[in-house]
Each structure stands twice: as C-alpha cells, then as structure tokens.
N, C-alpha and C positions, 0 to 999 in steps of 0.2 A: 833580656839577653837573647841573642839569636843562636841557632845552631851554627856550627862551624861552616857548613856548606850553604848557609842561607845568605844571600846578598843583603847588604845594609841599604835601606832607602833613606837617604838623608833628607830631612825636612828643609823647608825654606828657612834661611837664616833669620828672616824677619819673624818667624813663628817661635823661635827659641826664646826662653825667658832671659831677661837681663841679669847676668850674674856678676856684674861689676861690683867690686868691693870698694867701699868708701873708707879708706884707711884714715885713722886718726892723724891729725897734724898738729894739734894743740893739747896741752895738759888739760885734764878734766876734773882734777881734785880742787877742793876749796883752798888748799894750801899751796897750789901751784904745781903739785905733783901729778904724774900720770898714773892713773889707777887702772891697770889692765883688766881687773875683775869687777869693775863698776858696771853692772848689767843694765840693759834696757828693761824698764819695768814691764813692758808689754811682751817682748819676744824673749826676754831673759838672755839675749845674746850679749857678749862682751865686745868692747872695741878692739879692733886690730890695728897695730902700729907696726910699720916695717922696722925690723931690728936695726938699730943704729941711728934712727931718726933723732936728731938733737933734741934733748929735753924730754924724750919719750922712751928713754932706756928702761928696760924691764927684763925680768928673768923669763926664760923659756926652758922647756925640757920636761921630763917625765915626773919629777918630784912634785908632790902636791903643794899647791899654792894657797895662801891665805885669801879669804874673800876680800875683794876690793883692791888691796895693796899688791897682791901677787907675790908677796914675800914667801919664801919656803916655810911651810908650816907642818908641825908634828902634833898639833893640837887635836885631841879626839873630837871635841865639839865642832871644830871647823871641818874635820873630815866628814862627820855626819851631815853637816849642812851642805857641803859641796856635792856629796853623793846624791842627796835628795834634790838639790837644785838642778843637777844635770838630768835626772829622771823627769823632773817637772818640765824642763825646757823641751825635751823630746815629746812628752805627752801633749804639750801645748801646740805642736805643729799642726796646722790645718791641712787635712788631706780630703780628697773628694769622697763622697758617699759611695758605698758599694752598690752596684746596680744588679738587679735580678732579672734573669731571662725566664719568665713564666708566662708564655703567650696567652694561655686561657685563664690564667689567674685561679687555677683550681688544684694545683699540685699540693700534695701534703709532704713530699720528700724534696729536700734541697741538697744539691751536690755543690759543695764548697771546695774550690780549688785555688791554686796559686802556681805561678811559674809554668813549667813545661807541660803540666797536665791539662792546659786549656783546650788544646786540640782534641785529644781523645775524649775528654769529658763532654765537650760540645757535640761531637759525633755520636756518642752513646746516647745523650739526651735527645737529640733529634730523632734518632732511630726509634727510641722508646715512644716518643710522642706520635710518630708516624703509625705506630702499632696501637695507638689509643691508650697508652700508659702515661699519665701526666707526671712530669718531673721538672723541677726548677733547677736552674744553674746560676751560680754567682762565682765570680773570680776576683780574688784579692790582688791588687797591685801595690798595696802599701801594708806592711806588716808591723811597723813600729814608727808611729803609732798606728793602731788599727782604725778603720773608718768609724766615725762617731755613731753611725746608724746600724752598725753590724749587729749589736745585741738585739735590737728590735726585729731585724731581718731574720735572725736565727730563730727567735721565739715564735715567729709567724708560721713555722712548719713543725709537723709532728716528729719528723726524723731528719737529721742532718748527717750526710755522708761526706767524709773528707779523704779523697784519694791522694796519696803522696808518694813521691819517689824517695822516700826515706823511712825511718822507723816511726813516724807519726808525730813529729815535733809540733806541727801546727795544731793537730788534734788535741795535744796536751795543753797548749796555750788556750784554745777555745774552751775546753772543759774547765780549766782553772779560772779563766776570766769571766765566763758567762754562765757557768754551771749548767752547760748544755751537754746532754749525754750523747755526744757526737760519736758516730761510727767510723773508726779509722779503717782505711783499706790501703795497705802499704806494699810497696815493691822495691826491693833493693838489689835486683839482679844485674843492674847496669844497663838494662834495656827499658825503653819507654813502655808505658801502658798501651795496650791495643784497645781500640774502641769496642771490639767484640767482647773482650774480657770484662771491661767496665760495664757494658750493657748487660751481660749475664748477671753480674753481681747486683747491679741496680734494679734489675727486673725482680729479683728475689725480694729486695727491700720494699719496692713499691707494692708488690702483690701481697706480701706477708706482713708489712708494717714493722 
C-alpha cells in the first residue's frame, strides 16, 4: 500500500500474474451432482461455478456448508473439519522466502519490519552501519502464511527487534510461533517512526545486547 500522496507506478501488463478463473462447467460428482466443496488434493481449493449455471446449482451464503456437497450443515464434526481445512489451505500457500540485508554478515541484531516501517528501519540501519555498528534488516511482505525460512532466519541472531505502528501484534505472533524473545518497539501516535528515533533505540540494543 502506498501513501496517499505517492504516485502509483503501474507495471507492464505482461508482468502481472494470470488470475483468470477456470469456472466449472460440468458436474464433478460420481452420481452426476455438482459438489462445490470437492477440493483439489494439492491446493485444497474448491471449484467455482457461476450461480445459475444449468446442472451446477449450489448454495451460496454465510451459513456453514457440508464438506463436498455444500449442503447447509449444523454438524459439530463438520464444523471442526471445515475450520481446520481452511487453516490448512492458507498454511499451504507458497510465499517467497524472507531476505535479509546483512552486508558484512556479522550482525547479531536483526530488525524485523513489515508495512510502512520499511523506510525508517532501512535508514536507521544504514546509519548505524556507517558508524561501524553491525545490524541486519529483514522486511516481511507476507504475514499469513509467514515465509517458510523465517524461523531459521530469526534464530540466526542473538536479538530480534520488531518496530511496529501498532501495539505489537506481529511481535506477539513471532513470540508465539517461533518462541523468539523478540523486542517490540511500538508507536501509535498516528505519526510514522523517524529514522533518528529508531537509530537511537537500535544503537542501545546493538551496544548492550
């Protein structure tokens, strides 16, 4: 997401991924029925059919559906299955590994950011390195699921600092998921972090561990 005053730079159309949907056109059940919750075994995605397609009529809406048939279901075991299936589907999405900016490969402190903190974190880290204080930076672009290599990246450093423009939601996720004693640094004043403020805080962490 860009700031309101920042112009959007549109990429070449040829570089955009193909998001064309292959809608179902034929029944997929052995009995000739259309099963809207018959999931792909690899992606766990279910088929999409345009409502009203002859022979592919199915229920839509917010009420929970039964696995495979899509019938409205109040069954506790089906509810448990569907909740776990949705979570498994998200967890199976492939996202790129997180990259670490550690020029000299000797930093013991990693600053992990996401969203709008990218700029001030980068400026603060560059300033510290210029003064001879090694510090690494990594920026998350995917939060759910998190990159597969994130755990090994975090454990490669003695301290992990997470500046956030909130009350530390990412830090809580990192602590719970990877059992990393991450150091949160939060600001909720409605103003962005300044590089100078981050640099001062990070300098103390780098020098004092």
